C-alpha positions in Angstrom: 72.8 18.7 60.0 70.8 17.6 56.9 70.8 13.9 56.5 72.1 14.1 52.9 75.0 16.2 54.1 75.8 13.7 56.9 75.6 10.9 54.4 78.1 12.6 52.1 80.5 13.3 55.0 80.4 9.6 56.0 80.9 8.5 52.4 83.9 10.7 51.6 85.4 10.2 55.0 85.4 6.5 54.3 87.1 7.0 50.9 89.8 9.1 52.5 90.5 6.6 55.3 90.5 3.6 52.9 93.0 5.3 50.6 95.1 6.5 53.6 95.3 3.0 55.0 96.3 1.6 51.7 99.0 4.2 51.3 100.3 3.6 54.9 100.5 -0.1 54.3 102.4 0.4 51.1 104.7 3.0 52.7 105.5 0.7 55.7 105.9 -2.3 53.3 103.3 -4.4 55.0 101.9 -5.9 51.7 102.6 -9.5 52.8 101.7 -9.3 56.5 98.4 -7.5 55.9 97.6 -8.9 52.5 94.0 -9.7 53.5 93.3 -6.2 54.7 94.9 -4.7 51.5 92.8 -7.0 49.3 89.6 -6.2 51.2 90.2 -2.4 51.3 91.0 -2.4 47.6 87.8 -4.3 46.8 85.8 -2.0 49.1 87.2 1.2 47.6 86.7 0.0 44.0 83.1 -1.1 44.8 82.2 2.1 46.5 83.7 4.3 43.8 82.0 2.3 41.1 78.6 2.5 42.8 79.0 6.2 43.4 79.7 6.8 39.7 76.8 4.6 38.6 74.5 6.3 41.0 75.4 9.8 39.8 75.4 8.9 36.1 72.3 6.7 35.9 70.4 7.1 39.2 70.0 4.8 42.2 66.9 3.2 40.8 68.3 2.5 37.3 69.1 -0.9 35.9 72.7 0.1 35.3 73.1 0.8 39.0 71.6 -2.5 39.9 74.1 -4.4 37.8 77.1 -2.3 39.0 76.0 -2.8 42.6 75.7 -6.5 42.5 78.7 -7.1 40.1 80.9 -5.2 42.6 79.3 -6.9 45.5 80.4 -10.3 44.3 84.2 -9.7 44.5 83.6 -7.7 47.7 81.9 -10.6 49.5 84.6 -13.0 48.2 87.3 -10.7 49.6 85.4 -10.6 52.9 85.5 -14.4 53.0 89.2 -14.4 52.1 89.9 -11.9 54.9 88.2 -14.1 57.5 90.1 -17.1 56.1 93.4 -15.3 56.5 92.4 -14.1 60.0 91.7 -17.7 61.0 95.1 -18.7 59.6 96.8 -16.0 61.6 95.0 -17.0 64.7 96.2 -20.7 64.2 99.8 -19.9 63.3 101.0 -21.9 66.3 98.3 -24.6 66.0 98.8 -26.4 62.7 96.6 -29.3 63.6 93.8 -27.0 64.5 94.3 -25.1 61.3 93.9 -28.2 59.2 90.4 -28.8 60.7 89.4 -25.1 60.4 90.6 -24.9 56.8 88.4 -27.9 55.9 85.4 -26.3 57.7 85.9 -23.0 55.8 86.2 -24.8 52.5 83.0 -26.8 53.2 81.2 -23.6 54.3 81.8 -21.8 50.9 80.8 -25.0 49.0 77.7 -25.3 51.1 76.7 -21.7 50.4 77.2 -22.2 46.7 75.2 -25.4 46.7 72.3 -23.8 48.7 72.3 -20.8 46.4 72.3 -22.9 43.2 69.5 -25.2 44.6 67.1 -22.2 44.7 67.6 -21.5 40.9 65.0 -24.1 39.8 62.1 -21.8 40.5 63.9 -18.6 39.4 65.4 -19.5 36.0 63.9 -16.4 34.5 66.3 -14.2 36.5 69.4 -16.5 36.7 72.0 -13.8 37.0 70.3 -11.4 39.4 68.8 -14.1 41.7 71.9 -16.3 42.0 74.2 -13.3 42.6 71.9 -11.8 45.2 71.3 -15.1 46.9 74.9 -16.2 46.9 76.2 -12.9 48.1 73.8 -12.6 50.9 74.3 -16.2 52.0 78.1 -15.9 52.0 78.0 -12.6 53.7 75.9 -14.1 56.5 78.3 -17.0 56.7 81.2 -14.6 57.1 79.4 -12.9 59.9 79.0 -16.2 61.8 82.6 -17.2 61.1 83.9 -13.9 62.3 82.0 -14.3 65.6 83.4 -17.8 66.0 86.9 -16.4 65.3 86.5 -13.9 68.1 85.4 -16.7 70.5 88.4 -18.8 69.3 90.8 -15.9 70.1 89.4 -15.8 73.7 89.7 -19.6 74.1 93.3 -19.8 73.0 94.0 -16.6 75.0 95.6 -14.9 72.0 98.4 -12.4 72.7 98.0 -10.9 69.2 96.2 -7.7 70.2 96.3 -6.3 66.7 94.4 -9.4 65.3 91.8 -9.0 68.1 91.1 -5.4 67.1 91.0 -6.3 63.4 88.4 -9.0 64.1 86.4 -6.5 66.2 86.6 -4.0 63.3 85.1 -6.6 60.9 82.3 -7.2 63.5 81.5 -3.5 63.5 81.3 -3.6 59.7 79.0 -6.6 59.7 76.7 -4.8 62.2 75.7 -2.4 59.4 73.7 -4.7 57.1 72.3 -6.6 60.1 71.1 -3.3 61.7 69.7 -2.0 58.4 67.8 -5.3 57.8 66.4 -5.3 61.3 65.3 -1.6 61.0 63.6 -2.3 57.6 61.7 -5.3 59.1 60.7 -3.4 62.2 59.3 -0.4 60.3 57.7 -2.5 57.5 59.9 -1.0 54.9 58.9 2.7 55.5 60.6 5.3 53.3 62.1 7.0 56.4 63.8 3.8 57.5 65.0 3.0 54.0 66.6 6.4 53.8 68.6 5.7 57.0 70.0 2.4 55.7 72.9 3.8 53.6 73.9 6.1 56.5 73.9 3.2 59.0 76.0 1.1 56.7 78.5 3.9 56.0 78.7 4.7 59.7 79.5 1.1 60.5 82.1 1.0 57.7 83.7 4.2 59.1 83.7 2.6 62.5 85.6 -0.4 61.1 88.1 1.8 59.3 88.8 3.8 62.5 89.4 0.6 64.5 91.6 -0.8 61.8 93.5 2.4 61.5 94.3 2.4 65.2 95.2 -1.3 65.1 97.5 -1.0 62.1 99.3 2.2 63.1 99.5 1.9 67.0 99.3 -1.8 67.8 102.1 -4.2 66.9 101.2 -7.8 65.9 102.5 -10.5 68.2 102.5 -14.3 68.0 99.4 -16.2 69.0 100.2 -18.5 71.9 97.7 -21.1 73.2 97.5 -20.9 76.9 94.4 -23.0 77.3 95.5 -26.3 78.8 92.5 -28.1 77.2 93.6 -27.0 73.7 97.2 -27.8 74.5 96.3 -31.4 75.4 94.3 -31.7 72.2 97.3 -30.8 70.1 99.8 -33.1 71.7 100.9 -35.9 69.3 
């Protein structure tokens, strides 16, 4: 199959699944329980449709596409952080003291990312918007990747019985693998055109993988309470 055809198949399959999941969540009235997923899917769908329109209308190398891409990436990466935040909250629903510490760490993390990104502006004042946006988005995205990995480890430590949450976290991990794999491929090949042409397909494939995992988790796995069975953690939270 031609690479461009495969890319379009992945792209439009993602649109259909994203829209289908949003409709399913609305139909089953899960707006409150899955608000993080709904917010993220909405941001993802809007960003992808906006970029597709700008790419078709102005071209992928145009200035207009650049601004559309990074302006949509900003709310997308913020929704990613919000999603990870809400997953942590769900994981700690029975551990209020633990959640207070984790909430503080998450707030400090986003403030640290903003501070580091702003500190680099002194030598790039000629491109304030583009540099800060790219720098902040990439830093916060990497932070979300690390936080999601720590969340997965936390779920193992507290021996979570919420199988749906575990699958949702794994789905986010699959999504994060896309940019990481694309960046590694670009560095290994020295930025060759062949490697760069594969980057969009790799990212779309990872997004599709996340959507399939989420679709299964949402439609076939019921959420259950998170119970800490780790005796060490139990001792820590005794007043």
